[in-house]
C-alpha positions, 0 to 999 in steps of 0.5 A: 782451189785453196781460195774456196777453202779459206773461210774465216769462221767464228765457233761459239759453244752453245749448250754442249754443242758448237755454232759455226758462223761464216764471218766472210759471208756475214761481213759481205752481207752487211756490206751489201745491206749498207750499199743498198741503204746508201743507194736508197738514201742518195736516190731518194734524197733529191727527188725531182721530175727531171730524175738524176742517174740514181733516181732514174735507176731506182725508179726503173727497178721499182717500177719493173719489179712492181709491174711483174708482181702486179701481173703475177698477183693483183693490184691490191696484193702487189702493194703489199708484196712488191716492196719485199720482192724489190728488196729481195731482187736488189739484195741478190743482185748486189750480192752476186755482183760484189764478187767483181771487186778485189777481196770481196766474195759473194755471200750467195756463195755460202749455202746459208744465204740462199737457203735462208732466203728460200725459207723466208720466201716459203714462209711468206708464201704460205702465210699469204695463202693462209691469210687469203684462203683461210686455214681450213681451205688452205689445209684442204688443198694438201689432201687433193686430189685424194686424201692420201696424197697429203705426204707427197704434197707436203714433200713437194712444197718443202722441195721448193726450198731446196730447188730455189736455194740450191739453184742459186748456190750452185750457179754462183759457186760453180762460176767461182770454181770455173774462174779459179780453174781457168785462172790457174790454167791460163795464169790469169791473162786473157780469159779470166777477166771475161769470165768474171764479167760473164759470171758476175754481171750476166749470170749474177743478174739472171740468177737474182731475177730467177730467184725473185720470179720463183718467189713471186710464183710461189706466193701466187700459187698459194693465194690463187 
């Protein structure tokens, strides 16, 4: 279990306090971003009617995510939010899969990453709600069905951040713990490689999809 405790940190003094940065998560995040940029560059570099492998994968991902966003919102709003949703899904997918490679760690295994994405989705959803309904109508919904329900409605909205963030973090971290425990018990012979594939490929893809769909749903609830 020592691998989970080995975290390279940068501690910076800040006005009498300290700020701690997880260097492993930051490095892995930038690696994922660079991989995605390279994927986008090579997938779109030589676009043609007869698509190559990278272009085909890119078009399939974009078209599927756009279709899901359009179903949840509408055609006009899908053009605005589908690129963001697609980027979110691809970032989470690669972040959850990067742990399959030696000496790599999932940035989503650090709570700060899913929590930041949850806060981002929360802010975008409520911005979309205010933009679509207007500030007065948006604020009025917090006092429904009875005016003194407002505190509970606010808590319910804030709870969405905790729910969506800890779901992703718990599944990725839980998978890492299970793999380490079984590896020590079986001396990394047979079962751990299967577990790596299961948690990294299958569970990682499912959790990226669930997080993305919940973000779309949160935006849809606020604008309708």
